[in-house]
MDTraj code that builds the backbone (N, CA, C; nanometers):
import mdtraj as md
import numpy as np

residues = "MET SER TRP GLN VAL ARG ALA ALA SER VAL VAL THR LEU ARG HIS ILE GLN THR ILE HIS LYS GLY GLY ARG VAL TYR ARG TYR LEU ARG VAL PRO GLY GLY LYS ARG VAL ARG LEU PRO ASP LEU PRO MET ASP ASP PRO ALA PHE LEU ALA ALA TYR ALA SER ALA LEU ALA SER ALA PRO LYS VAL THR ARG ALA LYS PRO GLY THR ILE ALA MET LEU ILE GLU ALA PHE LEU GLY GLY ARG ASP TYR LEU SER ARG SER GLU SER TYR ARG ARG THR ILE ARG ARG HIS ALA GLU ALA ILE LYS ALA GLN ALA ASP ASP ALA LEU ALA ARG ASP LEU ARG GLU GLN ASP ILE GLU ALA ASP LEU SER PRO LEU CYS PRO ASN ALA ALA ALA ASP ARG LEU LYS ALA TRP ARG MET ILE CYS ARG TRP GLY LYS PRO THR ASP THR TRP ARG GLU ILE HIS ARG SER LEU SER SER VAL SER ARG PHE PRO ARG ARG".split()
xyz = np.array([
    [11.7877, 6.4837, 13.4819],
    [11.7257, 6.6100, 13.4504],
    [11.8335, 6.7063, 13.4037],
    [11.8150, 6.7612, 13.2877],
    [11.9159, 6.8538, 13.2355],
    [11.8706, 6.9972, 13.2619],
    [11.9618, 7.0743, 13.3029],
    [11.9355, 7.2158, 13.3301],
    [12.0029, 7.3008, 13.2231],
    [11.9308, 7.3952, 13.1768],
    [11.9898, 7.4870, 13.0805],
    [12.0286, 7.6154, 13.1533],
    [12.1488, 7.6543, 13.1295],
    [12.1965, 7.7781, 13.1892],
    [12.1919, 7.8849, 13.0807],
    [12.1189, 7.9867, 13.1065],
    [12.1086, 8.0966, 13.0112],
    [12.1915, 8.2140, 13.0599],
    [12.2659, 8.2691, 12.9701],
    [12.3449, 8.3869, 13.0042],
    [12.2500, 8.5047, 13.0245],
    [12.2780, 8.5814, 13.1252],
    [12.1957, 8.6991, 13.1519],
    [12.2188, 8.8027, 13.0435],
    [12.1124, 8.8573, 12.9913],
    [12.1280, 8.9601, 12.8896],
    [12.1613, 9.0921, 12.9568],
    [12.2398, 9.1673, 12.8885],
    [12.2777, 9.2975, 12.9391],
    [12.1999, 9.4019, 12.8612],
    [12.1308, 9.4862, 12.9328],
    [12.0522, 9.5924, 12.8721],
    [12.1192, 9.7247, 12.9063],
    [12.1441, 9.8035, 12.8050],
    [12.2066, 9.9330, 12.8259],
    [12.0992, 10.0406, 12.8195],
    [12.0930, 10.1202, 12.9225],
    [11.9982, 10.2315, 12.9256],
    [12.0628, 10.3503, 12.8552],
    [11.9947, 10.4023, 12.7560],
    [12.0503, 10.5113, 12.6769],
    [12.0251, 10.6460, 12.7438],
    [12.1130, 10.7395, 12.7133],
    [12.1019, 10.8793, 12.7550],
    [12.1153, 10.8974, 12.9070],
    [12.1873, 10.8087, 12.9721],
    [12.2106, 10.8229, 13.1161],
    [12.3443, 10.8942, 13.1365],
    [12.3428, 10.9999, 13.2168],
    [12.4647, 11.0705, 13.2525],
    [12.4899, 11.0438, 13.4010],
    [12.6084, 10.9931, 13.4319],
    [12.6452, 10.9632, 13.5703],
    [12.7489, 11.0649, 13.6165],
    [12.7225, 11.1281, 13.7302],
    [12.8140, 11.2277, 13.7860],
    [12.8546, 11.1824, 13.9256],
    [12.9862, 11.1778, 13.9480],
    [13.0417, 11.1452, 14.0804],
    [13.0878, 11.2767, 14.1430],
    [13.0241, 11.3131, 14.2553],
    [13.0572, 11.4399, 14.3179],
    [13.0445, 11.4277, 14.4686],
    [13.1506, 11.4608, 14.5380],
    [13.1484, 11.4590, 14.6843],
    [13.1194, 11.3208, 14.7411],
    [13.1676, 11.2156, 14.6778],
    [13.1459, 11.0804, 14.7268],
    [13.0068, 11.0249, 14.6949],
    [12.9277, 11.0991, 14.6222],
    [12.7938, 11.0538, 14.5843],
    [12.7857, 11.0363, 14.4336],
    [12.6878, 10.9572, 14.3922],
    [12.6655, 10.9332, 14.2497],
    [12.5276, 10.9874, 14.2135],
    [12.5249, 11.0742, 14.1132],
    [12.4001, 11.1310, 14.0644],
    [12.3792, 11.0824, 13.9213],
    [12.2562, 11.0472, 13.8921],
    [12.2244, 11.0030, 13.7561],
    [12.1153, 11.0923, 13.6982],
    [12.1375, 11.1265, 13.5726],
    [12.0445, 11.2120, 13.5001],
    [12.0112, 11.1488, 13.3659],
    [11.8928, 11.1791, 13.3186],
    [11.8550, 11.1432, 13.1831],
    [11.8800, 11.2661, 13.0971],
    [11.9641, 11.2512, 12.9935],
    [11.9951, 11.3635, 12.9032],
    [11.9648, 11.3225, 12.7605],
    [11.8457, 11.3515, 12.7178],
    [11.8040, 11.3222, 12.5811],
    [11.8413, 11.4422, 12.4959],
    [11.9008, 11.4203, 12.3778],
    [11.9347, 11.5340, 12.2921],
    [11.8123, 11.6209, 12.2637],
    [11.8296, 11.7504, 12.2807],
    [11.7206, 11.8436, 12.2574],
    [11.6303, 11.8642, 12.3772],
    [11.6568, 11.7945, 12.4870],
    [11.5725, 11.8054, 12.6059],
    [11.6511, 11.8514, 12.7269],
    [11.5810, 11.8801, 12.8338],
    [11.6463, 11.9209, 12.9577],
    [11.6930, 11.7986, 13.0346],
    [11.7905, 11.8193, 13.1202],
    [11.8433, 11.7128, 13.2038],
    [11.7438, 11.6832, 13.3154],
    [11.7096, 11.5536, 13.3341],
    [11.6121, 11.5122, 13.4336],
    [11.6834, 11.4242, 13.5359],
    [11.6738, 11.4621, 13.6622],
    [11.7390, 11.3856, 13.7682],
    [11.6622, 11.2573, 13.7930],
    [11.7369, 11.1473, 13.8052],
    [11.6787, 11.0165, 13.8330],
    [11.7019, 10.9825, 13.9795],
    [11.6223, 10.8935, 14.0374],
    [11.6354, 10.8631, 14.1810],
    [11.7697, 10.7973, 14.2141],
    [11.8115, 10.8155, 14.3402],
    [11.9368, 10.7569, 14.3885],
    [11.9145, 10.6112, 14.4275],
    [11.8920, 10.5287, 14.3291],
    [11.8686, 10.3862, 14.3489],
    [11.9582, 10.3090, 14.2531],
    [11.9810, 10.1805, 14.2788],
    [12.0562, 10.1012, 14.1818],
    [11.9839, 10.0997, 14.0473],
    [12.0592, 10.0887, 13.9395],
    [12.0009, 10.0981, 13.8061],
    [11.9105, 9.9799, 13.7723],
    [11.9199, 9.8717, 13.8477],
    [11.8325, 9.7576, 13.8205],
    [11.7106, 9.7544, 13.9126],
    [11.6947, 9.8567, 13.9938],
    [11.5799, 9.8655, 14.0826],
    [11.4541, 9.8993, 14.0011],
    [11.3407, 9.8330, 14.0283],
    [11.2180, 9.8617, 13.9520],
    [11.1723, 10.0072, 13.9615],
    [11.1925, 10.0711, 14.0755],
    [11.1526, 10.2113, 14.0904],
    [11.2395, 10.3013, 14.0024],
    [11.3698, 10.2697, 13.9941],
    [11.4590, 10.3461, 13.9071],
    [11.4185, 10.3288, 13.7612],
    [11.3902, 10.2059, 13.7204],
    [11.3511, 10.1785, 13.5825],
    [11.2187, 10.2456, 13.5473],
    [11.1261, 10.2499, 13.6433],
    [10.9986, 10.3180, 13.6195],
    [11.0206, 10.4680, 13.6027],
    [11.1053, 10.5274, 13.6858],
    [11.1358, 10.6702, 13.6746],
    [11.2069, 10.6986, 13.5421],
    [11.2976, 10.6100, 13.5018],
    [11.3681, 10.6243, 13.3740],
    [11.2689, 10.6200, 13.2575],
    [11.1769, 10.5236, 13.2603],
    [11.0791, 10.5092, 13.1520],
    [10.9876, 10.6313, 13.1435],
    [10.9434, 10.6821, 13.2586],
    [10.8541, 10.7984, 13.2554],
    [10.9291, 10.9235, 13.2092],
    [11.0552, 10.9393, 13.2502],
    [11.1333, 11.0549, 13.2054],
    [11.1620, 11.0458, 13.0556],
    [11.1887, 10.9255, 13.0071],
    [11.2146, 10.9061, 12.8643],
    [11.0891, 10.9311, 12.7818],
    [10.9734, 10.8923, 12.8348],
    [10.8476, 10.9141, 12.7633],
    [10.8117, 11.0626, 12.7565],
    [10.8495, 11.1388, 12.8581],
    [10.8163, 11.2814, 12.8595],
    [10.9201, 11.3657, 12.7860],
    [11.0287, 11.3042, 12.7400],
    [11.1330, 11.3780, 12.6683],
    [11.0809, 11.4213, 12.5318],
    [11.1240, 11.5367, 12.4850],
    [11.0755, 11.5837, 12.3545],
    [11.1294, 11.4961, 12.2413],
    [11.0477, 11.4750, 12.1413],
    [11.0882, 11.3993, 12.0243],
    [11.1574, 11.4947, 11.9277],
    [11.2745, 11.4555, 11.8797],
    [11.3514, 11.5407, 11.7917],
    [11.3046, 11.5198, 11.6483],
    [11.2688, 11.6284, 11.5836],
    [11.2284, 11.6238, 11.4441],
    [11.2970, 11.7374, 11.3700],
    [11.3338, 11.7109, 11.2476],
    [11.4005, 11.8127, 11.1685],
    [11.3023, 11.8837, 11.0751],
    [11.1843, 11.8310, 11.0630],
    [11.0871, 11.8873, 10.9691],
    [10.9998, 11.9915, 11.0391],
    [10.9450, 12.0800, 10.9579],
    [10.8554, 12.1826, 11.0112],
    [10.7206, 12.1199, 11.0455],
    [10.6539, 12.1703, 11.1485],
    [10.5229, 12.1155, 11.1863],
    [10.4205, 12.1297, 11.0749],
    [10.3411, 12.0246, 11.0575],
    [10.2334, 12.0267, 10.9605],
    [10.2741, 11.9897, 10.8190],
    [10.4022, 11.9621, 10.7978],
    [10.4479, 11.9297, 10.6631],
    [10.4409, 11.7794, 10.6374],
    [10.4485, 11.7429, 10.5119],
    [10.4519, 11.6013, 10.4741],
    [10.5785, 11.5375, 10.5297],
    [10.6890, 11.6128, 10.5324],
    [10.8148, 11.5605, 10.5855],
    [10.8010, 11.5226, 10.7334],
    [10.7325, 11.6049, 10.8102],
    [10.7122, 11.5730, 10.9527],
    [10.6237, 11.4492, 10.9674],
    [10.5227, 11.4391, 10.8835],
    [10.4350, 11.3220, 10.8858],
    [10.5149, 11.1952, 10.8564],
    [10.6050, 11.2022, 10.7592],
    [10.6865, 11.0861, 10.7235],
    [10.7830, 11.0517, 10.8349],
    [10.8470, 11.1518, 10.8960],
    [10.9379, 11.1252, 11.0077],
    [10.8650, 11.0557, 11.1222],
    [10.7460, 11.1032, 11.1534],
    [10.6683, 11.0423, 11.2610],
    [10.6250, 10.9014, 11.2223],
    [10.5862, 10.8814, 11.0973],
    [10.5464, 10.7487, 11.0504],
    [10.6617, 10.6495, 11.0604],
    [10.7828, 10.6922, 11.0226],
    [10.8985, 10.6025, 11.0256],
    [10.9407, 10.5662, 11.1679],
    [10.8965, 10.6417, 11.2657],
    [10.9241, 10.6079, 11.4048],
    [10.8077, 10.5377, 11.4722],
    [10.6999, 10.5153, 11.3990],
    [10.5786, 10.4576, 11.4568],
    [10.5771, 10.3058, 11.4584],
    [10.4859, 10.2530, 11.5357],
    [10.4732, 10.1090, 11.5554],
    [10.4325, 10.0351, 11.4278],
    [10.3462, 10.0963, 11.3472],
    [10.3016, 10.0319, 11.2243],
    [10.4197, 10.0040, 11.1315],
    [10.5091, 10.1007, 11.1182],
    [10.6266, 10.0828, 11.0331],
    [10.7258, 9.9853, 11.0966],
    [10.7523, 10.0014, 11.2243],
    [10.8544, 9.9194, 11.2912],
    [10.8122, 9.7740, 11.3087],
    [10.6833, 9.7442, 11.2971],
    [10.6372, 9.6063, 11.3126],
    [10.6565, 9.5247, 11.1849],
    [10.6935, 9.5907, 11.0756],
    [10.7142, 9.5207, 10.9482],
    [10.8502, 9.4518, 10.9459],
    [10.8690, 9.3613, 10.8479],
    [10.9971, 9.2922, 10.8347],
    [11.1050, 9.3910, 10.7903],
    [11.2291, 9.3531, 10.8132],
    [11.3423, 9.4406, 10.7826],
    [11.3486, 9.4748, 10.6338],
    [11.3295, 9.3765, 10.5480],
    [11.3392, 9.4021, 10.4039],
    [11.2251, 9.4923, 10.3562],
    [11.1060, 9.4719, 10.4096],
    [10.9928, 9.5560, 10.3697],
    [11.0113, 9.6984, 10.4218],
    [11.0677, 9.7115, 10.5423],
    [11.0947, 9.8440, 10.5970],
    [11.1942, 9.9199, 10.5094],
    [11.2956, 9.8488, 10.4576],
    [11.3922, 9.9149, 10.3693],
    [11.3232, 9.9707, 10.2458],
    [11.2345, 9.8908, 10.1861],
    [11.1624, 9.9353, 10.0662],
    [11.0753, 10.0561, 10.0979],
    [10.9973, 10.0471, 10.2042],
    [10.9076, 10.1576, 10.2408],
    [10.9880, 10.2814, 10.2777],
    [11.0987, 10.2637, 10.3514],
    [11.1822, 10.3780, 10.3900],
    [11.2407, 10.4463, 10.2663],
    [11.2875, 10.3674, 10.1710],
    [11.3445, 10.4256, 10.0493],
    [11.2421, 10.5151, 9.9792],
    [11.1195, 10.4659, 9.9659],
    [11.0157, 10.5451, 9.8999],
    [10.9708, 10.6625, 9.9871],
    [10.9620, 10.6425, 10.1170],
    [10.9219, 10.7515, 10.2070],
    [11.0261, 10.8633, 10.2058],
    [11.1541, 10.8279, 10.2028],
    [11.2591, 10.9297, 10.1974],
    [11.2552, 11.0042, 10.0646],
    [11.2242, 10.9334, 9.9553],
    [11.2112, 10.9996, 9.8248],
    [11.0928, 11.0965, 9.8255],
    [10.9832, 11.0550, 9.8847],
    [10.8658, 11.1428, 9.8953],
    [10.9010, 11.2655, 9.9794],
    [10.9712, 11.2425, 10.0889],
    [11.0087, 11.3508, 10.1799],
    [11.1007, 11.4513, 10.1102],
    [11.1969, 11.4009, 10.0329],
    [11.2879, 11.4899, 9.9614],
    [11.2134, 11.5699, 9.8547],
    [11.1187, 11.5074, 9.7907],
    [11.0421, 11.5733, 9.6848],
    [10.9416, 11.6733, 9.7434],
    [10.8810, 11.6392, 9.8569],
    [10.7764, 11.7239, 9.9160],
    [10.8338, 11.8502, 9.9785],
    [10.9587, 11.8443, 10.0238],
    [11.0279, 11.9573, 10.0831],
    [10.9456, 12.0150, 10.1981],
    [10.8907, 12.1347, 10.1831],
    [10.8142, 12.1976, 10.2912],
    [10.6652, 12.2033, 10.2598],
    [10.6163, 12.1127, 10.1768],
    [10.4742, 12.1121, 10.1411],
    [10.3906, 12.0726, 10.2624],
    [10.2818, 12.1404, 10.2823],
    [10.1943, 12.1118, 10.3953],
    [10.1118, 11.9863, 10.3682],
    [10.0933, 11.9072, 10.4701],
    [10.0178, 11.7827, 10.4563],
    [9.8707, 11.8110, 10.4262],
    [9.8195, 11.9195, 10.4774],
    [9.6776, 11.9481, 10.4553],
    [9.6481, 11.9851, 10.3099],
    [9.7525, 12.0247, 10.2336],
    [9.7341, 12.0624, 10.0936],
    [9.7533, 11.9446, 9.9979],
    [9.7842, 11.8268, 10.0499],
    [9.8077, 11.7103, 9.9657],
    [9.6775, 11.6655, 9.9000],
    [9.6821, 11.6428, 9.7708],
    [9.5656, 11.5995, 9.6948],
    [9.5990, 11.4749, 9.6143],
    [9.4973, 11.4089, 9.5664],
    [9.5129, 11.2865, 9.4875],
    [9.5991, 11.3116, 9.3637],
    [9.5838, 11.4271, 9.3009],
    [9.6606, 11.4602, 9.1816],
    [9.8100, 11.4678, 9.2113],
    [9.8465, 11.5138, 9.3311],
    [9.9874, 11.5209, 9.3693],
    [10.0484, 11.3816, 9.3764],
    [9.9733, 11.2882, 9.4327],
    [10.0228, 11.1513, 9.4451],
    [10.0315, 11.0857, 9.3080],
    [9.9329, 11.1090, 9.2233],
    [9.9373, 11.0538, 9.0882],
    [10.0555, 11.1104, 9.0096],
    [10.0847, 11.2385, 9.0272],
    [10.1999, 11.2994, 8.9604],
    [10.3308, 11.2396, 9.0110],
    [10.3350, 11.2027, 9.1384],
    [10.4536, 11.1389, 9.1948],
    [10.4723, 10.9979, 9.1379],
    [10.3633, 10.9279, 9.1126],
    [10.3708, 10.7899, 9.0640],
    [10.3959, 10.7807, 8.9135],
    [10.3544, 10.8796, 8.8376],
    [10.3562, 10.8683, 8.6910],
    [10.4944, 10.8449, 8.6287],
    [10.6041, 10.9058, 8.6745],
    [10.7317, 10.8807, 8.6068],
    [10.7966, 10.7462, 8.6430],
    [10.7411, 10.6740, 8.7388],
    [10.8038, 10.5497, 8.7856],
    [10.7610, 10.4310, 8.7009],
    [10.8489, 10.3295, 8.6964],
    [10.8116, 10.2049, 8.6287],
    [10.7045, 10.1353, 8.7136],
    [10.6315, 10.0399, 8.6576],
    [10.5172, 9.9812, 8.7297],
    [10.5510, 9.9219, 8.8670],
    [10.6624, 9.8493, 8.8780],
    [10.6955, 9.7887, 9.0082],
    [10.7298, 9.8948, 9.1126],
    [10.8095, 9.9920, 9.0728],
    [10.8445, 10.1000, 9.1655],
    [10.7214, 10.1827, 9.2016],
    [10.6327, 10.2043, 9.1047],
    [10.5100, 10.2806, 9.1313],
    [10.4210, 10.2071, 9.2306],
    [10.4147, 10.0744, 9.2194],
    [10.3339, 9.9964, 9.3137],
    [10.3905, 10.0074, 9.4547],
    [10.5238, 10.0010, 9.4682],
    [10.5853, 10.0153, 9.6000],
    [10.5667, 10.1562, 9.6550],
    [10.5789, 10.2573, 9.5688],
    [10.5602, 10.3952, 9.6134],
    [10.4160, 10.4162, 9.6575],
    [10.3221, 10.3558, 9.5858],
    [10.1808, 10.3670, 9.6224],
    [10.1556, 10.3030, 9.7585],
    [10.2206, 10.1893, 9.7835],
    [10.2076, 10.1257, 9.9164],
    [10.2596, 10.2188, 10.0251],
    [10.3720, 10.2862, 9.9977],
    [10.4271, 10.3802, 10.0953],
    [10.3292, 10.4955, 10.1182],
    [10.2734, 10.5506, 10.0110],
    [10.1755, 10.6585, 10.0251],
    [10.0547, 10.6133, 10.1065],
    [10.0055, 10.4917, 10.0785],
    [9.8889, 10.4417, 10.1522],
    [9.9187, 10.4275, 10.3009],
    [10.0369, 10.3738, 10.3320],
    [10.0730, 10.3569, 10.4733],
    [10.0856, 10.4921, 10.5430],
    [10.1486, 10.5877, 10.4760],
    [10.1672, 10.7207, 10.5347],
    [10.0324, 10.7898, 10.5549],
    [9.9456, 10.7815, 10.4540],
    [9.8138, 10.8461, 10.4650],
    [9.7262, 10.7776, 10.5691],
    [9.7357, 10.6441, 10.5795],
    [9.6585, 10.5716, 10.6796],
    [9.7074, 10.6077, 10.8186],
    [9.8385, 10.6285, 10.8321],
    [9.8951, 10.6601, 10.9623],
    [9.8647, 10.8036, 11.0023],
    [9.8505, 10.8938, 10.9038],
    [9.8281, 11.0362, 10.9315],
    [9.7002, 11.0613, 11.0080],
    [9.6864, 11.1819, 11.0498],
    [9.5681, 11.2204, 11.1272],
    [9.4415, 11.1885, 11.0481],
    [9.3499, 11.1163, 11.1073],
    [9.2306, 11.0732, 11.0323],
    [9.1278, 11.1847, 11.0158],
    [9.1556, 11.2735, 10.9231],
    [9.0594, 11.3792, 10.8907],
    [8.9843, 11.3383, 10.7650],
    [8.8868, 11.4151, 10.7272],
    [8.8099, 11.3846, 10.6066],
    [8.8986, 11.3884, 10.4827],
    [8.9931, 11.4831, 10.4782],
    [9.0828, 11.4932, 10.3630],
    [9.1670, 11.3679, 10.3508],
    [9.2234, 11.3234, 10.4627],
    [9.3080, 11.2031, 10.4599],
    [9.2254, 11.0809, 10.4232],
    [9.1045, 11.0714, 10.4753],
    [9.0187, 10.9575, 10.4408],
    [8.9876, 10.9576, 10.2918],
    [8.9602, 11.0760, 10.2366],
    [8.9282, 11.0870, 10.0943],
    [9.0484, 11.0455, 10.0088],
    [9.1680, 11.0902, 10.0460],
    [9.2886, 11.0532, 9.9707],
    [9.3107, 10.9031, 9.9795],
    [9.2986, 10.8463, 10.0995],
    [9.3205, 10.7025, 10.1156],
    [9.2166, 10.6233, 10.0368],
    [9.0929, 10.6685, 10.0391],
    [8.9871, 10.5997, 9.9653],
    [9.0156, 10.6036, 9.8151],
    [9.0612, 10.7178, 9.7637],
    [9.0910, 10.7284, 9.6208],
    [9.2136, 10.6455, 9.5842],
    [9.3101, 10.6345, 9.6758],
    [9.4284, 10.5521, 9.6479],
    [9.3932, 10.4046, 9.6479],
    [9.2945, 10.3659, 9.7238],
    [9.2546, 10.2257, 9.7278],
    [9.1951, 10.1810, 9.5953],
    [9.1420, 10.2751, 9.5181],
    [9.0827, 10.2377, 9.3901],
    [9.1870, 10.2204, 9.2806],
    [9.3090, 10.2726, 9.3006],
    [9.4151, 10.2574, 9.2014],
    [9.4678, 10.1155, 9.2109],
    [9.4578, 10.0390, 9.1018],
    [9.5009, 9.8994, 9.1096],
    [9.6065, 9.8642, 9.0065],
    [9.6056, 9.9274, 8.8898],
    [9.6999, 9.8918, 8.7841],
    [9.7756, 10.0168, 8.7371],
    [9.8950, 9.9894, 8.6896],
    [9.9770, 10.0948, 8.6340],
    [10.0023, 10.0622, 8.4882],
    [9.9984, 10.1591, 8.3992],
    [10.0211, 10.1311, 8.2577],
    [10.1640, 10.0857, 8.2328],
    [10.1794, 9.9932, 8.1432],
    [10.3139, 9.9474, 8.1067],
    [10.3735, 10.0446, 8.0072],
    [10.5023, 10.0555, 8.0115],
    [10.5734, 10.1471, 7.9199],
    [10.6358, 10.0716, 7.8078],
])
top = md.Topology()
chain = top.add_chain()
for i, resn in enumerate(residues, 1):
    res = top.add_residue(resn, chain, resSeq=i)
    for name in ("N", "CA", "C"):
        top.add_atom(name, md.element.get_by_symbol(name[0]), res)
traj = md.Trajectory(xyz[None], top)
């Protein structure tokens, strides 16, 4: 019978601050942009400590550089979401490239003011292959956005776009 020995994986917990004071060890969660949260005085591999760490990390504020309600904020949230992160690495690079271009172009435009004509104007100067990839990025972002009637209407109109004129 052969036994396989597997090396134990080492997991590093991020944003942990350890303070040694008066012969005691204190641990805090310090997420950038958030307040310091004290963690229990337990070993770091204890399930109760890990549960407290996970709950403190989940309640930490999410750092965003975009203004609320803008297309840029929508894109930042989309790029951190499960739908985007579940894609392959190469596809994520393509979508990220187009999403960052959209974000740079949109600047401080409000997401609620986005219309089909704006997306068509964004696609028109691109070559057909790049326009198809940009359209995929727009569809993913709009599908991920808050499902309001406006977003549904934009997504529905984008679904009807199938071909791009050759130059």
